[in-house]
N, C-alpha and C positions, 0 to 999 in steps of 0.2 A: 569255374568255381567248384570243380570236382577233385577232392583229394582222396585218393584210395586209402590213405592211413586213417580216414575218418569213417568211411563207408556211408551208409544210408543216411546218417545224421546230417551229412552236409547238405542234403536237399530236402530234409523232412520239415514240415510245417510246424512240428512240436519242439524243434530244437531252439534253444537259446544260447548264444555264444557268450561265454563270460571270460573276461580279461582281468587278471589281477594286476596290482601295481608293479609287479616285476616283469610283467609282459607275457605270463603264461597265458594259454588259452585252453579253456575247457568247454565241453559241449554238454550242456544241461538239458535233460528230457523234461518237458513241461507235463508230460502224462503222468510223471511220477507224482505230482501233487495230489492227484485225485484217484489214481489207480495203482495199488501196491504191487502189481505184476512188473511194473517198470522201475528201473534204477535211475535215481537222479542224475548221477554222472556215470554213464555205462562205459565199460572198457571198450576201446577203440582197436580196430574197426568194427562197426556193427554191420554185419553182413545180412542177418535176418532180424525182422522185428515185426511182431503181431500189430503194433500200433502205427507203423510207418504209414504216413500220408504225404505224398508228394507235394511240396510247396508250389503254389500257383505262381504264374508269371507276375512280375512286378513287386514280388515280396523279396527285396534284396537283403543281403546280409546286414546292412546298416540297421534295419528295423528289428534285427535279432540280437544285436549286441547289448551287453550289459557289463557294468563294471562292478567288481565286488567292493563292498564297504570295508572299512578298517575292522580288522578282527575276523573277517571271513575267508582269510587265506588258508590254503591247504598245506 
């Protein structure tokens, strides 16, 4: 599950993977909700991040996935 095009976000506990109706995939940083230093949708690949925390074992991508609601498309 390591995609070099995504970088650190791929294994970060703060990432939420968002898919829209067209099938596009976005990596959303949950830290951006409470800390203005972080960008909600950072440009990829993220190679350095002060908020990076490696996701623990057992936290698969299924638990990170979200689907955008109507009107939330980019």
